[in-house]
C-alpha positions in Angstrom: -12.8 -24.3 130.1 -13.2 -22.6 126.6 -10.5 -22.6 124.2 -10.3 -18.9 124.3 -9.1 -19.2 127.8 -6.0 -21.3 126.4 -4.5 -18.6 124.4 -4.8 -16.5 121.4 -6.9 -17.8 118.6 -5.8 -17.1 115.1 -6.1 -18.3 111.6 -3.5 -19.5 109.1 -3.2 -18.3 105.3 -4.6 -21.5 104.3 -7.9 -21.1 106.3 -7.0 -23.2 109.6 -8.2 -22.1 113.0 -5.3 -22.6 115.6 -4.7 -21.9 118.9 -1.2 -20.1 119.5 0.9 -22.1 122.0 3.9 -20.0 121.9 6.2 -17.8 119.9 9.2 -19.1 118.2 10.6 -15.8 116.8 9.4 -12.4 115.3 7.8 -14.2 112.4 7.1 -17.7 113.6 4.6 -19.1 116.2 3.9 -22.3 117.7 0.2 -23.4 117.1 -2.0 -26.3 117.4 -4.9 -26.9 115.2 -8.5 -26.7 116.4 -11.1 -29.2 115.6 -14.8 -30.0 116.1 -15.4 -32.9 118.6 -18.9 -33.6 120.0 -19.9 -30.1 118.9 -17.0 -28.6 120.8 -13.9 -26.7 119.4 -11.0 -28.7 120.7 -7.2 -28.2 120.2 -5.9 -31.5 119.0 -2.8 -33.0 117.3 0.6 -32.3 117.2 2.1 -28.7 117.3 3.5 -27.1 114.4 5.2 -23.9 113.2 3.4 -21.4 111.0 4.2 -17.9 109.8 1.9 -15.0 109.0 -1.1 -15.5 111.5 -4.5 -13.6 110.9 -7.0 -12.2 113.2 -9.8 -13.3 110.8 -10.4 -16.1 108.6 -8.6 -15.1 105.0 -9.7 -15.7 101.7 -7.3 -15.9 98.5 -8.3 -13.8 95.4 -8.8 -17.4 93.7 -11.3 -18.4 96.6 -12.9 -15.2 96.5 -13.2 -15.2 92.6 -14.4 -18.6 92.5 -17.0 -17.9 95.5 -18.2 -14.9 93.4 -18.5 -16.8 90.3 -20.4 -19.7 92.1 -23.0 -16.9 93.3 -23.3 -15.3 90.0 -23.8 -18.7 88.6 -26.5 -19.5 90.8 -28.3 -16.3 90.5 -28.0 -16.4 86.5 -29.4 -20.0 86.7 -32.3 -19.1 88.7 -33.3 -16.1 86.4 -32.6 -18.3 83.4 -35.0 -21.1 84.9 -37.7 -18.4 85.7 -37.5 -17.0 82.2 -37.8 -20.7 80.6 -40.7 -21.3 82.9 -42.4 -18.2 81.9 -41.7 -18.9 78.0 -43.1 -22.6 78.7 -46.4 -21.2 80.2 -46.8 -18.7 77.4 -46.2 -21.3 74.7 -48.6 -23.8 76.4 -51.1 -20.8 76.5 -50.7 -20.0 72.8 -50.9 -23.7 71.8 -54.3 -24.1 73.8 -55.5 -21.0 72.2 -54.6 -22.1 68.8 -56.3 -25.5 69.5 -59.5 -23.9 70.6 -59.5 -21.7 67.7 -58.8 -24.2 65.1 -61.6 -26.3 66.8 -64.1 -23.6 66.7 -63.6 -22.7 63.3 -63.7 -26.4 62.2 -67.0 -26.9 64.1 -68.5 -23.8 62.8 -67.6 -25.0 59.1 -69.2 -28.3 59.8 -72.4 -26.9 61.5 -73.1 -23.9 59.8 -75.8 -24.1 57.3 -76.1 -22.6 53.8 -78.8 -20.1 54.6 -76.8 -18.3 57.3 -73.7 -18.2 55.0 -75.8 -16.8 52.0 -77.2 -14.1 54.4 -73.6 -13.1 55.2 -72.7 -13.1 51.5 -75.8 -11.1 50.6 -74.9 -8.4 53.5 -71.3 -8.2 52.2 -72.7 -7.7 48.6 -74.9 -4.9 49.5 -78.2 -6.9 48.9 -79.8 -6.5 52.4 -82.8 -3.8 52.0 -84.8 -4.7 55.4 -84.1 -5.8 58.8 -86.3 -7.7 61.3 -85.7 -6.1 64.7 -86.5 -8.9 67.3 -86.7 -6.4 70.6 -89.1 -5.4 73.1 -91.3 -3.9 70.2 -90.6 -6.2 67.1 -90.5 -4.0 63.9 -89.3 -4.2 60.4 -86.8 -1.4 59.4 -85.9 -0.5 55.8 -82.4 0.3 55.3 -81.9 3.9 55.4 -84.4 4.5 58.0 -82.9 5.3 61.4 -81.5 1.8 61.8 -77.9 2.5 60.3 -77.9 6.1 61.8 -77.5 7.5 65.4 -80.1 10.3 65.3 -79.9 12.9 68.1 -83.6 14.4 68.6 -83.1 15.5 72.2 -85.1 19.0 72.7 -86.8 18.4 69.2 -83.6 18.8 67.4 -82.8 16.4 64.6 -79.3 15.8 63.7 -77.0 12.7 63.0 -74.4 11.8 65.4 -73.0 9.2 63.1 -73.5 5.9 61.5 -74.1 2.7 63.8 -72.2 -0.3 62.9 -73.6 -3.6 62.6 -71.7 -6.4 64.8 -71.8 -10.1 63.6 -71.5 -12.8 66.4 -70.9 -16.3 66.0 -70.3 -19.4 67.9 -69.1 -23.0 67.2 -72.5 -24.2 66.5 -72.5 -22.4 63.2 -75.1 -19.8 64.5 -74.8 -16.1 63.3 -76.3 -13.3 65.1 -76.2 -9.7 63.8 -76.5 -6.8 66.4 -76.6 -3.2 66.2 -75.9 -0.8 69.1 -78.1 2.1 70.5 -75.3 4.6 69.4 -72.7 5.2 66.8 -69.8 4.7 69.2 -70.9 1.2 70.0 -72.4 2.3 73.4 -75.6 1.5 74.8 -77.6 -1.8 74.6 -77.4 -4.0 71.6 -80.5 -5.4 69.6 -80.6 -8.5 67.5 -81.6 -7.8 64.0 -82.0 -10.2 61.0 -80.9 -9.0 57.8 -83.4 -9.6 54.9 -83.1 -9.1 51.2 -87.1 -7.7 51.0 -90.0 -6.6 53.4 -91.5 -10.1 52.5 -88.6 -12.0 53.7 -88.5 -9.9 57.0 -92.1 -10.3 57.4 -92.0 -14.1 57.0 -88.9 -14.0 59.6 -90.8 -12.2 62.1 -93.9 -14.5 61.5 -92.1 -17.6 62.2 -90.8 -16.1 65.6 -94.3 -15.0 66.4 -95.5 -18.4 65.7 -93.2 -20.1 68.0 -94.1 -17.7 70.9 -97.7 -18.1 70.2 -97.4 -21.9 70.5 -95.5 -22.0 73.6 -97.9 -19.4 75.1 -101.0 -21.6 74.2 -99.3 -24.5 75.6 -98.6 -22.9 78.7 -94.6 -23.0 78.4 -94.5 -19.3 78.2 -95.8 -16.8 80.7 -96.6 -13.2 80.3 -96.9 -13.1 76.5 -98.6 -10.2 74.8 -99.2 -9.6 70.8 -98.8 -5.8 71.5 -95.2 -6.0 70.6 -96.1 -7.2 67.3 -99.0 -4.7 66.5 -96.3 -2.3 64.5 -95.5 -4.8 61.9 -97.8 -4.3 58.8 -99.0 -7.8 57.4 -98.1 -9.8 60.8 -100.8 -12.5 61.8 -101.3 -13.3 65.3 -102.6 -17.0 65.7 -106.0 -16.9 66.7 -105.9 -19.3 69.6 -103.0 -17.3 71.3 -105.0 -14.1 70.9 -108.2 -15.7 72.1 -106.4 -17.0 75.3 -104.7 -13.5 75.8 -108.0 -11.9 75.6 -109.7 -14.5 77.8 -106.7 -13.8 80.5 -107.1 -10.2 80.1 -111.0 -10.1 80.6 -110.4 -12.2 83.6 -107.9 -9.6 85.3 -110.1 -7.0 84.4 -113.1 -8.7 86.0 -111.0 -9.5 89.2 -110.0 -5.7 89.2 -113.7 -4.9 88.9 -114.5 -7.0 91.9 -111.6 -5.5 93.8 -113.0 -2.0 93.2 -116.2 -3.0 94.1 -115.1 -4.5 97.5 -112.9 -1.4 98.0 -116.0 1.0 97.6 -118.3 -1.1 99.7 -115.6 -0.9 102.4 -115.2 2.8 102.2 -119.0 3.3 102.2 -119.4 1.3 105.4 -116.8 3.4 107.0 -118.5 6.9 106.1 -121.7 5.4 107.5 -120.3 4.8 110.8 
């Protein structure tokens, strides 16, 4: 039998759940407190008299205020802990960035050679007059040609859309790369350029790159090499052994093409005679 069938269930002002046993007068009731026993609610203990019973559990202003303070404290604590955690992550990220930046600067300072730094100084001092452009078609361009300008030649017109800006790339190994974009707004592909103080210096830079390419080609470490991309540079010298190998391979390809064409012609002639 449940406690509800025993009588009215009420709550005292101090929060106890009780079973109403009887009524003493208009203001007072005889009650018995309800306890939990074996997971069940059971009236137990001596009867006592109380005044002011309630249909629902009541909460004093003090208890309510303390409960709300606890709830606000827990909420504020979580918010503060979240902000502290976020601040710690930002601090760790900033510290990591600072370490990498300092390490990169130190490594660059230790590994960069004087020649590259002198080139940078010359560029800033306005001493650069030529550029070796190491692109698909290698060339040497004089400062003042089309290199620093974005020239619009569409439809036969010639107009300047703006000046191109040279971009300097560097890494912690001390290497400096100068690049220039196709358009003045920084768009399009970028091309590696080597600043030089004279045409002779630019020619020497180009020749050193060509010599390395030719050596790798002759040694079989580089495939598909061609001297054609260097023909636009006045004074460049293609190494004889590389040119000889290229010419021989080109002749082999031409002879193979001739043999293929002869075979194709013979096959067509045979079909026509059938």
